[in-house]
C-alpha positions as CSV (number, residue, x, y, z in Angstrom):
1,X,77.9,95.0,-47.9
2,X,75.5,93.7,-50.4
3,X,72.6,92.3,-47.8
4,X,69.5,90.6,-49.3
5,X,66.8,89.5,-46.6
6,X,64.1,87.7,-47.4
7,X,61.0,87.4,-45.2
8,X,57.4,86.5,-45.3
9,X,57.3,82.3,-46.2
10,X,55.3,79.9,-43.8
11,X,52.9,77.0,-43.9
12,X,49.8,78.0,-45.9
13,X,47.3,75.3,-47.1
14,X,46.2,74.3,-51.1
15,X,45.0,77.6,-53.3
16,X,46.3,79.9,-50.5
17,X,48.3,83.0,-51.3
18,X,51.2,84.5,-49.3
19,X,53.8,87.2,-50.2
20,X,57.1,87.2,-50.0
21,X,59.5,90.3,-49.4
22,X,63.4,91.2,-50.0
23,X,64.8,93.6,-48.4
24,X,68.0,94.8,-50.2
25,X,70.6,96.7,-49.0
26,X,74.2,97.8,-49.7
27,X,74.3,98.4,-53.5
28,X,72.6,101.1,-55.4
29,X,69.2,99.5,-56.5
30,X,69.0,100.7,-59.9
31,X,72.0,99.4,-61.0
32,X,70.7,95.9,-60.4
33,X,68.0,93.1,-60.8
34,X,66.5,91.2,-58.3
35,X,65.0,88.0,-58.8
36,X,63.1,85.7,-56.9
37,X,64.4,81.4,-57.0
38,X,63.1,78.5,-55.3
39,X,64.8,74.9,-54.2
40,X,62.8,72.2,-53.1
41,X,64.2,69.4,-51.7
42,X,66.2,67.1,-53.5
43,X,65.7,69.2,-56.9
44,X,68.1,72.3,-58.5
45,X,67.1,75.5,-57.8
46,X,65.1,77.2,-60.3
47,X,64.0,80.5,-61.3
48,X,60.8,82.3,-60.8
49,X,60.6,86.0,-61.6
50,X,63.1,89.2,-61.6
51,X,62.6,93.0,-61.8
52,X,64.6,95.7,-62.8
53,X,65.6,98.3,-60.8
54,X,66.2,100.7,-63.0
55,X,63.4,100.8,-64.8
56,X,60.5,97.8,-63.6
57,X,60.9,95.3,-66.7
58,X,59.8,91.6,-65.6
59,X,60.6,88.8,-66.5
60,X,59.0,85.4,-65.4
61,X,59.8,81.9,-66.0
62,X,57.4,79.6,-67.1
63,X,57.0,77.6,-63.3
64,X,55.9,81.6,-62.0
65,X,53.6,82.9,-65.0
66,X,50.0,83.5,-64.3
67,X,50.5,82.6,-60.6
68,X,53.6,84.9,-59.5
69,X,53.7,88.5,-59.5
70,X,56.6,90.1,-59.1
71,X,56.9,93.8,-57.8
72,X,59.5,96.3,-56.1
73,X,59.4,99.7,-54.2
74,X,62.3,101.1,-55.0
75,X,62.3,103.7,-52.3
76,X,62.2,101.0,-49.7
77,X,64.8,99.1,-51.8
78,X,62.3,96.3,-51.5
79,X,61.3,93.5,-53.6
80,X,58.0,91.7,-53.6
81,X,56.7,88.5,-55.2
82,X,52.9,87.9,-54.7
83,X,52.1,84.2,-55.0
84,X,48.3,82.6,-55.4
85,X,47.2,79.5,-56.5
86,X,49.2,77.8,-54.3
87,X,49.5,74.3,-54.5
88,X,52.3,71.6,-52.7
89,X,54.8,71.6,-55.7
90,X,55.3,75.4,-54.6
91,X,56.6,74.1,-51.4
92,X,60.8,74.9,-51.6
93,X,63.2,76.9,-49.6
94,X,62.3,80.8,-51.5
95,X,65.5,83.3,-52.2
96,X,66.0,86.3,-53.6
97,X,68.9,87.5,-55.8
98,X,70.5,90.6,-56.9
99,X,72.7,90.7,-59.9
100,X,73.9,93.7,-61.8
101,X,71.9,95.2,-64.7
102,X,74.8,94.2,-66.9
103,X,73.8,90.7,-66.8
104,X,70.7,90.9,-66.1
105,X,67.5,88.9,-68.7
106,X,65.5,86.0,-68.7
107,X,68.5,84.2,-69.4
108,X,70.0,84.3,-66.1
109,X,66.7,83.8,-64.7
110,X,66.4,80.8,-66.2
111,X,70.3,80.0,-65.2
112,X,71.3,80.6,-68.9
113,X,73.9,82.2,-68.1
114,X,75.6,83.1,-64.6
115,X,76.6,86.5,-63.3
116,X,77.6,86.9,-60.2
117,X,75.1,87.7,-58.1
118,X,74.6,88.2,-54.4
119,X,72.3,86.1,-52.6
120,X,69.8,86.4,-49.1
121,X,68.9,83.4,-47.2
122,X,66.0,82.0,-48.0
123,X,62.7,81.4,-46.9
124,X,60.5,78.4,-46.2
125,X,57.2,77.8,-47.9
126,X,55.3,74.8,-47.3
127,X,51.8,74.1,-48.8
128,X,49.6,71.8,-47.4
129,X,46.9,70.0,-49.4
């Protein structure tokens, strides 16, 4: 059974940092790309960053560039999202998702195409001013 468990969310002040973790299980990590997405109240879900389990190729959307960094530990089947200089508009539920490398590219992250991804439950990040 494919499982993705996001954790690490919480309450942080403006300008602060947070590291989210995504624990993956139930699939061959090397065959998938893992992405981080978020959804704020009343807004559509947006992609942030993705990383290939095969070769570590990363993609970032404009919302994440410069402040967020994605990384992975293949041995532990973990993916991390390091977030810094957090702003109130970063407040959202953050999700990790896994998609076959066949579909993993910037277009998947930017929601230009779908890829039959597996989704985990989200973790809430709240940035207070």
